[in-house]
C-alpha positions in Angstrom: 11.2 -3.7 4.9 14.0 -2.5 6.3 14.0 1.6 8.1 16.3 3.2 5.8 14.9 1.7 2.6 10.9 3.3 4.2 12.7 6.5 4.9 14.4 6.8 1.5 11.0 5.9 -0.7 9.2 8.2 1.6 6.7 6.1 1.9 5.5 8.7 5.0 5.0 10.8 1.9 3.3 8.4 -0.8 0.9 7.5 2.1 -0.2 11.3 3.2 -0.5 11.8 -1.0 -2.8 9.2 -1.3 -4.9 9.9 1.7 -5.0 13.5 0.1 -6.7 11.8 -3.0 -9.4 9.7 -1.2 -13.2 11.2 -1.1 -14.0 9.9 2.4 -12.7 9.9 5.9 -12.4 6.2 5.9 -10.4 6.1 2.7 -8.0 8.6 4.2 -7.5 6.3 7.7 -7.1 3.4 5.6 -4.5 5.1 3.3 -2.6 6.2 6.4 -3.0 2.9 7.9 -1.1 1.5 5.1 1.9 -0.6 6.4 5.5 -2.4 4.5 5.4 -6.0 4.3 8.7 -8.1 4.5 7.6 -12.0 5.0 7.7 -13.2 1.8 4.7 -15.0 1.5 2.2 -12.5 2.9 4.2 -9.9 -0.2 3.6 -12.9 -2.3 -0.3 -13.5 -1.1 -0.9 -9.7 -1.7 0.8 -9.5 -5.0 -1.4 -12.4 -6.1 -4.0 -10.2 -4.6 -3.0 -7.7 -6.8 -2.7 -9.5 -9.7 -6.3 -10.5 -9.8 -7.9 -7.4 -9.4 -6.0 -5.8 -12.0 -6.9 -8.8 -14.4 -9.9 -7.9 -17.0 -12.7 -9.4 -16.3 -14.2 -12.1 -18.4 
């Protein structure tokens, strides 16, 4: 993702807020390690993984 977009969207603040909501130090470290991705194939795969995780079991 372009630097200006990351700054405009305050990505670092979002990561910090997410990290503050975690229950463990491992979760906090993982939240702070999140990075943006700009390669289309990787973004598509990640979105598919998210959609799968949100699908109701059944």
